[in-house]
N, CA, C and O atoms as a GROMACS GRO file, in nm:
protein
  356
    1ILE      N    1  -0.638  -1.763  -2.076
    1ILE     CA    2  -0.689  -1.629  -2.104
    1ILE      C    3  -0.694  -1.603  -2.254
    1ILE      O    4  -0.776  -1.525  -2.301
    2SER      N    5  -0.608  -1.668  -2.330
    2SER     CA    6  -0.605  -1.643  -2.474
    2SER      C    7  -0.713  -1.720  -2.549
    2SER      O    8  -0.738  -1.692  -2.667
    3ASP      N    9  -0.779  -1.815  -2.484
    3ASP     CA   10  -0.883  -1.893  -2.548
    3ASP      C   11  -1.013  -1.813  -2.550
    3ASP      O   12  -1.079  -1.798  -2.447
    4SER      N   13  -1.050  -1.761  -2.666
    4SER     CA   14  -1.170  -1.678  -2.676
    4SER      C   15  -1.296  -1.757  -2.647
    4SER      O   16  -1.401  -1.697  -2.620
    5LYS      N   17  -1.289  -1.887  -2.652
    5LYS     CA   18  -1.406  -1.971  -2.626
    5LYS      C   19  -1.419  -2.009  -2.477
    5LYS      O   20  -1.513  -2.078  -2.440
    6PHE      N   21  -1.324  -1.964  -2.394
    6PHE     CA   22  -1.330  -1.993  -2.250
    6PHE      C   23  -1.445  -1.916  -2.188
    6PHE      O   24  -1.448  -1.793  -2.190
    7LYS      N   25  -1.539  -1.988  -2.133
    7LYS     CA   26  -1.661  -1.928  -2.078
    7LYS      C   27  -1.678  -1.968  -1.932
    7LYS      O   28  -1.593  -2.036  -1.874
    8VAL      N   29  -1.789  -1.925  -1.874
    8VAL     CA   30  -1.817  -1.949  -1.733
    8VAL      C   31  -1.824  -2.099  -1.703
    8VAL      O   32  -1.773  -2.143  -1.600
    9ASP      N   33  -1.884  -2.176  -1.790
    9ASP     CA   34  -1.891  -2.321  -1.768
    9ASP      C   35  -1.751  -2.382  -1.761
    9ASP      O   36  -1.726  -2.474  -1.682
   10ASP      N   37  -1.660  -2.331  -1.842
   10ASP     CA   38  -1.522  -2.380  -1.840
   10ASP      C   39  -1.454  -2.344  -1.707
   10ASP      O   40  -1.381  -2.424  -1.650
   11LEU      N   41  -1.480  -2.222  -1.661
   11LEU     CA   42  -1.424  -2.178  -1.532
   11LEU      C   43  -1.476  -2.266  -1.420
   11LEU      O   44  -1.399  -2.310  -1.334
   12ALA      N   45  -1.605  -2.292  -1.419
   12ALA     CA   46  -1.665  -2.377  -1.316
   12ALA      C   47  -1.604  -2.517  -1.318
   12ALA      O   48  -1.572  -2.573  -1.214
   13ARG      N   49  -1.587  -2.572  -1.437
   13ARG     CA   50  -1.528  -2.704  -1.451
   13ARG      C   51  -1.383  -2.705  -1.399
   13ARG      O   52  -1.342  -2.798  -1.330
   14GLU      N   53  -1.306  -2.600  -1.432
   14GLU     CA   54  -1.167  -2.590  -1.386
   14GLU      C   55  -1.160  -2.580  -1.233
   14GLU      O   56  -1.067  -2.632  -1.171
   15LEU      N   57  -1.257  -2.513  -1.174
   15LEU     CA   58  -1.258  -2.494  -1.028
   15LEU      C   59  -1.326  -2.610  -0.954
   15LEU      O   60  -1.324  -2.616  -0.831
   16ASN      N   61  -1.385  -2.700  -1.032
   16ASN     CA   62  -1.459  -2.813  -0.976
   16ASN      C   63  -1.579  -2.767  -0.892
   16ASN      O   64  -1.608  -2.824  -0.787
   17TYR      N   65  -1.647  -2.665  -0.941
   17TYR     CA   66  -1.769  -2.613  -0.881
   17TYR      C   67  -1.879  -2.615  -0.986
   17TYR      O   68  -1.853  -2.624  -1.106
   18SER      N   69  -2.002  -2.607  -0.939
   18SER     CA   70  -2.113  -2.592  -1.033
   18SER      C   71  -2.111  -2.449  -1.087
   18SER      O   72  -2.053  -2.359  -1.026
   19ARG      N   73  -2.174  -2.430  -1.199
   19ARG     CA   74  -2.183  -2.295  -1.257
   19ARG      C   75  -2.248  -2.199  -1.157
   19ARG      O   76  -2.203  -2.086  -1.140
   20ARG      N   77  -2.353  -2.244  -1.092
   20ARG     CA   78  -2.425  -2.160  -0.996
   20ARG      C   79  -2.335  -2.120  -0.879
   20ARG      O   80  -2.339  -2.006  -0.835
   21GLN      N   81  -2.255  -2.214  -0.828
   21GLN     CA   82  -2.162  -2.183  -0.719
   21GLN      C   83  -2.061  -2.077  -0.763
   21GLN      O   84  -2.032  -1.983  -0.688
   22VAL      N   85  -2.009  -2.093  -0.883
   22VAL     CA   86  -1.913  -1.996  -0.936
   22VAL      C   87  -1.979  -1.859  -0.949
   22VAL      O   88  -1.919  -1.757  -0.915
   23GLU      N   89  -2.101  -1.856  -0.997
   23GLU     CA   90  -2.173  -1.729  -1.011
   23GLU      C   91  -2.187  -1.660  -0.876
   23GLU      O   92  -2.161  -1.540  -0.864
   24ARG      N   93  -2.227  -1.735  -0.775
   24ARG     CA   94  -2.245  -1.676  -0.641
   24ARG      C   95  -2.112  -1.629  -0.582
   24ARG      O   96  -2.104  -1.518  -0.528
   25ILE      N   97  -2.009  -1.710  -0.592
   25ILE     CA   98  -1.879  -1.676  -0.533
   25ILE      C   99  -1.819  -1.554  -0.599
   25ILE      O  100  -1.774  -1.462  -0.530
   26ILE      N  101  -1.817  -1.551  -0.731
   26ILE     CA  102  -1.758  -1.437  -0.803
   26ILE      C  103  -1.837  -1.311  -0.777
   26ILE      O  104  -1.778  -1.205  -0.756
   27LYS      N  105  -1.968  -1.320  -0.778
   27LYS     CA  106  -2.051  -1.201  -0.752
   27LYS      C  107  -2.025  -1.148  -0.612
   27LYS      O  108  -2.014  -1.027  -0.592
   28LYS      N  109  -2.014  -1.238  -0.514
   28LYS     CA  110  -1.990  -1.197  -0.376
   28LYS      C  111  -1.852  -1.132  -0.360
   28LYS      O  112  -1.839  -1.030  -0.292
   29LEU      N  113  -1.750  -1.190  -0.422
   29LEU     CA  114  -1.613  -1.140  -0.405
   29LEU      C  115  -1.581  -1.017  -0.489
   29LEU      O  116  -1.501  -0.933  -0.447
   30THR      N  117  -1.642  -1.006  -0.607
   30THR     CA  118  -1.602  -0.899  -0.699
   30THR      C  119  -1.714  -0.802  -0.734
   30THR      O  120  -1.687  -0.691  -0.781
   31GLY      N  121  -1.837  -0.843  -0.712
   31GLY     CA  122  -1.950  -0.760  -0.755
   31GLY      C  123  -1.979  -0.774  -0.904
   31GLY      O  124  -2.068  -0.707  -0.956
   32LEU      N  125  -1.904  -0.860  -0.972
   32LEU     CA  126  -1.921  -0.879  -1.115
   32LEU      C  127  -1.987  -1.014  -1.144
   32LEU      O  128  -1.980  -1.106  -1.063
   33THR      N  129  -2.049  -1.023  -1.260
   33THR     CA  130  -2.096  -1.153  -1.306
   33THR      C  131  -1.972  -1.233  -1.346
   33THR      O  132  -1.867  -1.175  -1.370
   34PRO      N  133  -1.982  -1.364  -1.354
   34PRO     CA  134  -1.867  -1.442  -1.398
   34PRO      C  135  -1.817  -1.401  -1.537
   34PRO      O  136  -1.696  -1.393  -1.559
   35GLY      N  137  -1.908  -1.375  -1.629
   35GLY     CA  138  -1.867  -1.328  -1.761
   35GLY      C  139  -1.797  -1.194  -1.753
   35GLY      O  140  -1.698  -1.171  -1.822
   36GLY      N  141  -1.849  -1.105  -1.670
   36GLY     CA  142  -1.786  -0.975  -1.648
   36GLY      C  143  -1.650  -0.988  -1.584
   36GLY      O  144  -1.558  -0.912  -1.615
   37PHE      N  145  -1.636  -1.085  -1.494
   37PHE     CA  146  -1.508  -1.111  -1.429
   37PHE      C  147  -1.404  -1.158  -1.529
   37PHE      O  148  -1.291  -1.110  -1.530
   38ILE      N  149  -1.442  -1.253  -1.614
   38ILE     CA  150  -1.350  -1.303  -1.718
   38ILE      C  151  -1.310  -1.188  -1.810
   38ILE      O  152  -1.192  -1.175  -1.845
   39ARG      N  153  -1.406  -1.107  -1.849
   39ARG     CA  154  -1.377  -0.991  -1.936
   39ARG      C  155  -1.283  -0.894  -1.867
   39ARG      O  156  -1.190  -0.843  -1.930
   40GLU      N  157  -1.305  -0.868  -1.739
   40GLU     CA  158  -1.219  -0.776  -1.663
   40GLU      C  159  -1.075  -0.828  -1.657
   40GLU      O  160  -0.980  -0.751  -1.674
   41ILE      N  161  -1.058  -0.956  -1.632
   41ILE     CA  162  -0.924  -1.015  -1.628
   41ILE      C  163  -0.857  -0.997  -1.764
   41ILE      O  164  -0.739  -0.961  -1.771
   42ARG      N  165  -0.930  -1.022  -1.870
   42ARG     CA  166  -0.874  -1.008  -2.005
   42ARG      C  167  -0.836  -0.863  -2.034
   42ARG      O  168  -0.730  -0.836  -2.090
   43LEU      N  169  -0.922  -0.770  -1.995
   43LEU     CA  170  -0.893  -0.628  -2.020
   43LEU      C  171  -0.774  -0.580  -1.939
   43LEU      O  172  -0.690  -0.505  -1.990
   44GLN      N  173  -0.764  -0.622  -1.814
   44GLN     CA  174  -0.650  -0.583  -1.731
   44GLN      C  175  -0.520  -0.637  -1.790
   44GLN      O  176  -0.419  -0.567  -1.793
   45LYS      N  177  -0.523  -0.762  -1.837
   45LYS     CA  178  -0.405  -0.820  -1.898
   45LYS      C  179  -0.369  -0.746  -2.027
   45LYS      O  180  -0.252  -0.721  -2.054
   46ALA      N  181  -0.470  -0.712  -2.107
   46ALA     CA  182  -0.446  -0.638  -2.231
   46ALA      C  183  -0.381  -0.503  -2.200
   46ALA      O  184  -0.287  -0.462  -2.268
   47ARG      N  185  -0.430  -0.435  -2.099
   47ARG     CA  186  -0.372  -0.305  -2.063
   47ARG      C  187  -0.225  -0.320  -2.023
   47ARG      O  188  -0.141  -0.241  -2.065
   48THR      N  189  -0.197  -0.421  -1.943
   48THR     CA  190  -0.059  -0.446  -1.901
   48THR      C  191   0.030  -0.476  -2.020
   48THR      O  192   0.141  -0.423  -2.031
   49LEU      N  193  -0.017  -0.560  -2.110
   49LEU     CA  194   0.061  -0.594  -2.229
   49LEU      C  195   0.085  -0.470  -2.316
   49LEU      O  196   0.194  -0.452  -2.370
   50LEU      N  197  -0.016  -0.386  -2.329
   50LEU     CA  198   0.000  -0.263  -2.408
   50LEU      C  199   0.096  -0.166  -2.341
   50LEU      O  200   0.180  -0.106  -2.408
   51GLU      N  201   0.083  -0.150  -2.211
   51GLU     CA  202   0.172  -0.057  -2.138
   51GLU      C  203   0.318  -0.102  -2.146
   51GLU      O  204   0.408  -0.019  -2.156
   52ASN      N  205   0.339  -0.232  -2.142
   52ASN     CA  206   0.475  -0.285  -2.144
   52ASN      C  207   0.525  -0.312  -2.285
   52ASN      O  208   0.637  -0.359  -2.305
   53ARG      N  209   0.440  -0.282  -2.382
   53ARG     CA  210   0.475  -0.304  -2.524
   53ARG      C  211   0.528  -0.445  -2.547
   53ARG      O  212   0.629  -0.466  -2.614
   54HIS      N  213   0.456  -0.540  -2.489
   54HIS     CA  214   0.496  -0.680  -2.498
   54HIS      C  215   0.477  -0.735  -2.639
   54HIS      O  216   0.548  -0.826  -2.681
   55TYR      N  217   0.381  -0.680  -2.712
   55TYR     CA  218   0.355  -0.722  -2.850
   55TYR      C  219   0.369  -0.601  -2.941
   55TYR      O  220   0.359  -0.486  -2.897
   56ALA      N  221   0.393  -0.628  -3.067
   56ALA     CA  222   0.416  -0.520  -3.165
   56ALA      C  223   0.287  -0.452  -3.207
   56ALA      O  224   0.287  -0.334  -3.242
   57THR      N  225   0.176  -0.525  -3.205
   57THR     CA  226   0.050  -0.467  -3.253
   57THR      C  227  -0.063  -0.489  -3.154
   57THR      O  228  -0.056  -0.578  -3.068
   58ILE      N  229  -0.166  -0.408  -3.166
   58ILE     CA  230  -0.285  -0.424  -3.083
   58ILE      C  231  -0.354  -0.555  -3.116
   58ILE      O  232  -0.408  -0.621  -3.028
   59ALA      N  233  -0.352  -0.594  -3.243
   59ALA     CA  234  -0.413  -0.721  -3.283
   59ALA      C  235  -0.349  -0.838  -3.209
   59ALA      O  236  -0.419  -0.930  -3.166
   60GLU      N  237  -0.218  -0.836  -3.194
   60GLU     CA  238  -0.149  -0.942  -3.120
   60GLU      C  239  -0.194  -0.945  -2.974
   60GLU      O  240  -0.216  -1.051  -2.918
   61VAL      N  241  -0.206  -0.828  -2.915
   61VAL     CA  242  -0.252  -0.819  -2.776
   61VAL      C  243  -0.394  -0.872  -2.767
   61VAL      O  244  -0.427  -0.951  -2.678
   62ARG      N  245  -0.476  -0.829  -2.857
   62ARG     CA  246  -0.617  -0.870  -2.859
   62ARG      C  247  -0.630  -1.022  -2.863
   62ARG      O  248  -0.706  -1.080  -2.786
   63TYR      N  249  -0.557  -1.085  -2.952
   63TYR     CA  250  -0.561  -1.231  -2.961
   63TYR      C  251  -0.502  -1.297  -2.837
   63TYR      O  252  -0.550  -1.402  -2.793
   64ALA      N  253  -0.399  -1.237  -2.780
   64ALA     CA  254  -0.334  -1.294  -2.662
   64ALA      C  255  -0.426  -1.299  -2.541
   64ALA      O  256  -0.408  -1.382  -2.452
   65VAL      N  257  -0.524  -1.210  -2.538
   65VAL     CA  258  -0.617  -1.208  -2.424
   65VAL      C  259  -0.756  -1.258  -2.461
   65VAL      O  260  -0.850  -1.243  -2.383
   66GLY      N  261  -0.771  -1.316  -2.579
   66GLY     CA  262  -0.895  -1.386  -2.612
   66GLY      C  263  -1.005  -1.305  -2.677
   66GLY      O  264  -1.121  -1.343  -2.669
   67PHE      N  265  -0.971  -1.194  -2.741
   67PHE     CA  266  -1.072  -1.117  -2.814
   67PHE      C  267  -1.048  -1.134  -2.964
   67PHE      O  268  -0.938  -1.106  -3.012
   68GLU      N  269  -1.148  -1.179  -3.036
   68GLU     CA  270  -1.134  -1.200  -3.180
   68GLU      C  271  -1.177  -1.077  -3.260
   68GLU      O  272  -1.121  -1.050  -3.366
   69ASN      N  273  -1.275  -1.004  -3.211
   69ASN     CA  274  -1.332  -0.892  -3.285
   69ASN      C  275  -1.264  -0.761  -3.246
   69ASN      O  276  -1.269  -0.720  -3.130
   70ALA      N  277  -1.200  -0.697  -3.343
   70ALA     CA  278  -1.123  -0.575  -3.316
   70ALA      C  279  -1.210  -0.460  -3.267
   70ALA      O  280  -1.174  -0.393  -3.170
   71SER      N  281  -1.323  -0.436  -3.330
   71SER     CA  282  -1.407  -0.323  -3.291
   71SER      C  283  -1.468  -0.345  -3.153
   71SER      O  284  -1.481  -0.252  -3.074
   72HIS      N  285  -1.506  -0.468  -3.123
   72HIS     CA  286  -1.561  -0.499  -2.991
   72HIS      C  287  -1.455  -0.478  -2.883
   72HIS      O  288  -1.482  -0.419  -2.779
   73PHE      N  289  -1.334  -0.527  -2.908
   73PHE     CA  290  -1.225  -0.509  -2.813
   73PHE      C  291  -1.199  -0.360  -2.789
   73PHE      O  292  -1.188  -0.317  -2.674
   74SER      N  293  -1.189  -0.284  -2.896
   74SER     CA  294  -1.161  -0.142  -2.883
   74SER      C  295  -1.270  -0.070  -2.803
   74SER      O  296  -1.241   0.014  -2.718
   75LYS      N  297  -1.397  -0.106  -2.831
   75LYS     CA  298  -1.509  -0.041  -2.762
   75LYS      C  299  -1.508  -0.073  -2.612
   75LYS      O  300  -1.518   0.017  -2.530
   76ILE      N  301  -1.497  -0.201  -2.577
   76ILE     CA  302  -1.504  -0.232  -2.435
   76ILE      C  303  -1.378  -0.188  -2.360
   76ILE      O  304  -1.385  -0.156  -2.242
   77PHE      N  305  -1.264  -0.185  -2.428
   77PHE     CA  306  -1.142  -0.132  -2.367
   77PHE      C  307  -1.161   0.017  -2.336
   77PHE      O  308  -1.129   0.063  -2.226
   78GLN      N  309  -1.213   0.090  -2.433
   78GLN     CA  310  -1.235   0.233  -2.411
   78GLN      C  311  -1.342   0.258  -2.306
   78GLN      O  312  -1.329   0.350  -2.225
   79ASP      N  313  -1.448   0.178  -2.306
   79ASP     CA  314  -1.551   0.192  -2.203
   79ASP      C  315  -1.493   0.168  -2.064
   79ASP      O  316  -1.529   0.237  -1.969
   80ARG      N  317  -1.403   0.071  -2.052
   80ARG     CA  318  -1.347   0.035  -1.922
   80ARG      C  319  -1.241   0.134  -1.873
   80ARG      O  320  -1.240   0.172  -1.756
   81PHE      N  321  -1.150   0.175  -1.964
   81PHE     CA  322  -1.036   0.256  -1.922
   81PHE      C  323  -1.042   0.402  -1.967
   81PHE      O  324  -0.960   0.483  -1.925
   82GLY      N  325  -1.139   0.436  -2.050
   82GLY     CA  326  -1.154   0.575  -2.093
   82GLY      C  327  -1.060   0.619  -2.203
   82GLY      O  328  -1.059   0.736  -2.239
   83ILE      N  329  -0.983   0.526  -2.256
   83ILE     CA  330  -0.893   0.556  -2.368
   83ILE      C  331  -0.894   0.439  -2.466
   83ILE      O  332  -0.923   0.325  -2.430
   84LYS      N  333  -0.860   0.470  -2.590
   84LYS     CA  334  -0.851   0.363  -2.689
   84LYS      C  335  -0.724   0.282  -2.666
   84LYS      O  336  -0.627   0.334  -2.612
   85PRO      N  337  -0.725   0.156  -2.705
   85PRO     CA  338  -0.604   0.074  -2.689
   85PRO      C  339  -0.483   0.136  -2.756
   85PRO      O  340  -0.371   0.121  -2.707
   86SER      N  341  -0.503   0.204  -2.866
   86SER     CA  342  -0.390   0.266  -2.939
   86SER      C  343  -0.328   0.382  -2.863
   86SER      O  344  -0.218   0.425  -2.897
   87MET      N  345  -0.395   0.433  -2.760
   87MET     CA  346  -0.344   0.547  -2.684
   87MET      C  347  -0.264   0.503  -2.559
   87MET      O  348  -0.206   0.587  -2.491
   88VAL      N  349  -0.263   0.374  -2.530
   88VAL     CA  350  -0.192   0.324  -2.411
   88VAL      C  351  -0.042   0.321  -2.439
   88VAL      O  352   0.002   0.288  -2.549
   89GLY      N  353   0.032   0.355  -2.339
   89GLY     CA  354   0.177   0.344  -2.350
   89GLY      C  355   0.240   0.472  -2.382
   89GLY      O  356   0.362   0.479  -2.395
   0.00000   0.00000   0.00000
């Protein structure tokens, strides 16, 4: 989860499925695209880490869940949960 370069092709390879199979399975089970699914897992983990104050800074949390860009992380976190990462906890 901390590898920001982990993409859908990597997930498919880890699961020993084709990319297309992974796309169909994830869409059927979650309603999300595989990229959206990976992002959701990262955001949920970030929220948990922030709530539990597992790291001292938001930057540490961001890197721990694979987001390199601070403004992008803050925007999609707020879009998903309705609050800024700094407001969690």
